[in-house]
N, C-alpha and C positions, 0 to 999 in steps of 0.2 A: 557254195562253192570255193575256192579261194580265188580273190581276184589274182589276173595272171596278167602283169603288163605287156606282156609278148604278143597275147591274144588280144587283149584292149587296144594295145597301140601298134597295130600290126604297121604303120610306117613308118613308125621309129626303128622295130626290130624286125620285122619281116618284108623287106624291100626285096624286088624282084631280081633277077641276075642279070639286069639291063640297067646302066646308072638313072639314075632320076636325081631330081630337083628339091632338097624338102628343106622346110624351116622349123629349125629346133626350139622347144620353148627352154626356158630356164626350168633348169632341176636340181633337185641337191643329191646329195654323195654320200655316201662314207669312202675316204680316199687315204692312199697312203700313198707317198712320195719316196722314190727311192733312186737307184742308178746302178748302173753294171750290169753283166750278162747275166739273162734271166732264167738261162739253163745250170747255171752254178745250182748242186743241190743244197748248199749251206748258204746261197745269198741271199740278196734283200729282197729279190721279186717271190722268191717263193715264200718267204717270211712272212710277206706283205699278203700274201694271199691267205694265209690263216687268221692273220690280223683282221681283214675284211669280212669275214667266215662267222668270226667268232662275233664279233656287233654285230651283222645281219641279223644273225639267229638269236642272239639275247634282244635284240628288238621283236622280231618276230612272235619268241615267246613268251613275252611280257604281259601278254594277255591269260598265263596262267600263274603270274607274280601280284605281287604290293602293289607294284607300280604301274597304274592305268592308263594309259595314253588317251587323253582326248583324241575321238574321232575313229579311235583303231577299227579298223576291218581287218579280217584275215586274206593273208596273199601270199601267194608264193615271192620266194625270194629271187627278185631280177638277174641277170646273168652278168657275168664279169665283164667289165669292159677295160679299155686302157688309154691313156694318150701317151706317146711317145717320140721322144726327140734325141739326137746328135746334136754335140754344139760344132757349131764350126764345119757342118757335114750340109752340101747339097746333093742329095741323094742317100744312096746309103752304103756306110763302110762294110760290107758282110764279114770282115777281117777282123771289125776292131767290136768286138760284142760288148767287152767291158766298158766301150765310151756312151752305152745309152743311159738315157736320164727317161725317168718313165713316171706315170700318175695310176696306181691302180685303182677304178674302184668301184661300188656299187652303187644304184640308184636306191635312193630313201623314196617312200611313198612320202605324200605331201603331208601327212598327217602328222610328220616326225618333225619335232623341232628341235632348236641349238640345245634344249635343257633335256628334252628326253634323250638325244644325243650323247651329253654329257653323262646324264644318267648308266646309260648304256656302258659305255668305258670304264665306268666306275664299277657296274655290277659284272660285268665279263673278267676285268682284271683280281675283284674277289674271288670270283666263281672257279674262276680258271686258272688261277694262281700264276699268271701272265701279263707283261706289261704290255698295253694296250694304248699306251700315251702317244703312238706315233702315228695313232687313228686320227683324223681331223672332219669336220663337217665341212664339204666343200659344195659352192654353189656355182656353177656355169651357166654362161649365155651362150649358147652353143650357136643358134642364128643362124644364117641362110648355107647351106651345104649343100654338096654332090655326092651320094652315096650309092652303095651299090651291096649286093650279095654275093661274096667271093663263095664257091664251091672249090673245096682243094687244099693241097697242102700251102702250109705258110709259104714256104719258097716259091710261089706261082704268083704271090701279091700283086706282083709288079705288072703283070699282064690286064689284071682287074685294074688297077690304078690307072692305067693307061688308056683303058675304055671311058673311064670315067673323067679323065682331063679332056681327053678327044670331045664328049659328050657335054661337056659344060661350056669348051670353045666354041662348037657349034650353036648352042643356045645363047651364046653374047655373056658367057659370065668368064671370069680370070679365077685363079687361083690367089687363098687370101690366106695362107698359114703364114702366122707371126707367132711370136713368143706367148700370146693370150690365144691365139685360135690354132690350135693343136690338130695334128693325124691322129686321129679317132677309129677305136676298133671294138667292136662285142663280140662275143666268144660264145655261140649258140651252140657249140660240141666240146664235149672232155674231151680234150686232148686224149688223156690215161686210156679213154675206152673207145674212141671213134678213130679209125683209122684215117691216114691223111688225106687222102681222096676223095674222102666223104665227109670233110670237116666244114662247116657253116660260119662263116666271119663276115659280119658286117662291116665296110669299111667307109669311113664320113671322112670327106674332106671340106675345110671351110671354104666358101668362096665370096666374090662380090661381084655387081655388075663390071665389064669391061669399063675402063677407065673412071670407075668410081676412087672414093675416099677408100684408103688403107693401105695397108703394105702387100707387096706382091714376095713370091717366094724367093726371087735372087733379091730384094732388098734387104730382105733381115738378117739380122746379124749372126743367131746360130740356124743355118741354113739347114732344111731338114727334107726328106721325107722318110719315116723309119719304118722300114716294112719288117712284118712279126717271123720271117723265116727261123727266128731263134726261140722261138718258146717248144717247147717238147709237147 
């Protein structure tokens, strides 16, 4: 049976519908950076998703080709994830979706090295006759976070975020969103197939112990909470 990251690491991918504190280890990802309204049919965001899955499945199916990856095991491609922010905004400017910046990612199994990744970019470019050069090997050390499973429309995410922030304060933590520690979402539902009220999205925010070293949300130059009401 193929290894499924969601089932094997439930604490990261299947949290409860109540907030919890979790420490996330360093992980490697396929990443594509961009900006703009993620709902634009011809926009960067939807193009980025195609690049991510093109690389992800090239690596997954490498077992059938000449490039044999050391330590390879069969696995389910992990879910799509995203880091989001708006420059100069504390909160969300729902009227200005074009101001979004994002890093869209898919987790890589630990056996995938930078050299394997570079091979996959070349292989996908050749086989699919498409430019995959925007894809990058991205390492992210997320650290201490508060997270919660949000069930419902993306428009309703601020309610879950408020629960997360109330919980973290009760537990003696404070928000630590910076230009290096970002608002993070993991998409467990295919928005093309699942009704808005049934969609499941993991929402994760970086935190620190109250009074600890770091930057609070109001101290950061590009202030931020980018919800995801804008994705179809």
